[in-house]
Residue, then its C-alpha position, 0 to 999 in steps of 0.5 A: m188382235q181381230t181384223d176388221s172383217t172378223s171383229a164385226l162378226k157376231p154369233r147372231s150374225l152367223r145365224a142370220v146368214r145361215e138362215a138367209k141362205g135357207l140352211s137349217l142349223r142341222t144341215a149347216a152343222a152336218r155340211s161343216g162337220i160341227d155338232p149341231g148342239h155346239l153350233s147352236k151354242v155358238e149362235r147364241g154366243e155361249k161357245q166359240l168355234s175353232l179356226e178350222a170349224l169357223y173356216r168350214l162353216a164360212l165355206v158352207i154359208d158362203l162367207d167367202d171373205l171370212a174364209g179367205h181371211l182364215k185360210p192363211l191362218l190354217s195349216e195346209e196339211s190339216g186338210v181343211g175344206s176337204e170335209v165340207q159337204s156340198e149340196p146333194a145333187a137334184 
């Protein structure tokens, strides 16, 4: 069963948020460790992300509420979040 915060999450919403943050698909994919082609299909509603990949993407595009809901579902031993890349220093 989906929670209220995740049931309203639509694939195109991910794209809209990513674009609103000024991130290209390739940049968001690279920072979250997701294949760009796969992320593109996710945004079109053709594929789904694993919980870990969705968590990493949520961190990258600043969906803190979603990341907060997903974190307890993930194993602490998995190292989730350690692969998320920050923006390069200016």
